[in-house]
N, C-alpha and C positions, 0 to 999 in steps of 0.2 A: 374205233376211236375207247379209251376208256370210256364205263359212264360211270357218273360218284352212283356208289348204292347209298339209301337212303335209311335212317336209324332202323325201321321195321324192318325192312330188308335184312339188314347185321343182326340184328337182332332174333332175326327166324331160326327155326329147331335150334335152340340153343338152350342150356340148362340153364340154372339159372347162376351161377354163380359161374357160368358162363358167359354169362349176359352182363354180369357187372364186372366181368376182365373185359369185358369190350366200349363199353362206355367207359371207364378210366382209362384205356388206349387210347382211343381216339376222341374223348373229349373232355380230357383233364386239365388243360387248359380254360376252357369253357366254366366249369367244375370251381376252379381254383379262382376265378377272375371273381367267378359270380358268388362265393363265401365270401371273398375280402369285399366285395363291393356292400354285402348284407355284414360280415361287421363295422364295417364303418359309417356306412349308414347309421347303424342301432351305436357307435359310439359318439358320432357327432350329437343324436337326440337325445343319450344319457348325458354327456358332457352339458346340454343346456339344460337340462332337467336338475340336475343338480350345482350348476354354475351360485358361487355366492359373489355377491358383490362385494364391493370395500363400503362400508360406511364409517370406516374412520382405520388413519392406520397412524400408532405408536410406535417410536424408536426410540430405544435405550441408547444414548451414542454419550461411548468413556473408556472406563479400565474395564476388563473382563468381570463376569459377576455370573455365576452361575444362571444358567439361562432358562433352565426350570423352574426358579424361581419367580418365571413373568408370568407362567400360566394359569396359576391362579388368581390373580387380577384381571389378569385378559377373560379368564372364564365368569367372574361374578359381573366385567362390567359388561360380556354382553348375558349374561344372565338376566340383570337387573332391568338394563338400555335396551337390548333387544331382545329377549322373552326368547334366545336360543334360538329368533329367527334361521328355516333353514334358506333362505334368500342373501341375509345381510350379517356381515359378522366385521367385529373391528379385528384388527390384526394386534399385538405385540411382540415388537421384534427388535434387534440389539447389531448395534455396531460398535464392537468395539476397536479403540484409537489408539490403546496401551503398545500396541507391539510396533518395535519402528523395526520391522526388517521388512522380508518386499512383500510380505501376507497383510502386513498393517499398512503396509503406502496404499495397497489395493482397496481395504476399508474404507480408509481415507475418501480413493477416487468413488471405491462405492458410493459412501455418503452422497458425494457432490451430484451424480449423475442420481441418486435417489430426488434430492431436492429437486433436482432440475425436471425432474421426470411429474414432482408433483407429486411424489409415493410413499409423503411422510408429510404425516396430517399435524402431531404432535408427537415433540421430544423429550425425553429429559436429560439436561446434560449439563456436566459442570462448571463451575462458577468460571475457569479457566475460560473451557468453550465459550462462556456466554459472551467476555468481555471479548476474547479476538473473532467475533464472526460477527458481534450486534450493530458494527459500524460497513459493512456489508448491507444492509436489511433484510437481514435472514428472520429475522423474531417480527410475529406479527402485535402490535397496540393490541391487551387484552381490550383498552377498552373500548377496542371498535366493535366488537360483537354486542349485540344484540341481545341486551339481559344483562351485558357482565355486573352492572352495576349492582342487582339483584341476587345476587350471589351470596354466601354467608363469607364472607371475607375478613372479621373483622380477631377470624382466630390462626388468618395466615400468616405470613410473612412472604408481602408483596415486593416485586425487581422493578423499583423505577430509577427510568432511564429519561434523559434527554435527548432528541435523536437529532439528526444533521440539520432541519430548520428550527430548532430550538425548542421546539414543543414536547411537553414533558407528559410520559405514557405512564401506561405499567404493563412490564414487558416478560415478566414471568412468574411465579412460586414455588417458592420453597418446598421440599418434599416432606421438608423436615415434621410434616404434623398432617400429610397425606396418608390416613391408616388404612386405604389400600397398598400400600405399598412398604406398611410396615414391615413384610415380612423379608422385600429383599433386602439384600448383605448386599450397599452398593460400598464403592471401597471406598468414597468422598461421601463427609458427611455435607457437604454445597451444595449438591443437588440442584439444578431448578427444571420445572416445568412450566414451558416454551410453544407455540404454537408457532409453525411454519408460514412464513407470512404472504406465499404464496398456494396455500391451501386453496381445494377447490369446495371444501366440507366446511365453511364455516358454523353452519350451524348443527352439523352433527359436533366439530368439534368445541362447542357450547356446553352441546349436550354431555359430554364426555367429562370436561370441566366440570357441571356442574355433581356430576356422580363423585369422581377425585373429592372435589371438596365436602 
């Protein structure tokens, strides 16, 4: 019966190069497996250390614009509100709905999925989109946000609507006088800042609105 040779016996009387070749030949699967495990554990640790939680998700919904123009207000919000916190981030994304092709349909479906998944807290939409979706209770009555009445609203155009229960409320703010968005070249001049009704970040939404105003 063949006897299993130990590693020490296998390395006996071999040169350094021969030892390396022997180890690789007989233990390469173990070496590869160990290296993969080390890499995987390191990746998981690095991901947790560098992971950023979303403080607030803002999404522009409408006709195509230069998405690079969204970066300056995003950076300013992160600077002013979060002081560039390494653990928190404010996202400013876009979903273009003007394309009538299959790609445009996919974007519209993405919008519905993101809203259902509560991945949009604040949105910038045009008046047509607002009117089309108001009856579905997509937008939050901003007056329900704690502290909303203390915001500097006098210089801004508010969008008032009556809900299905006959209750009048404020459901949007015109972006016309929002200095933070002045350098974004929207294709429409009737865009409205709204809060999505199923947001879980009410306090964050209020704080972001405060910076916008």
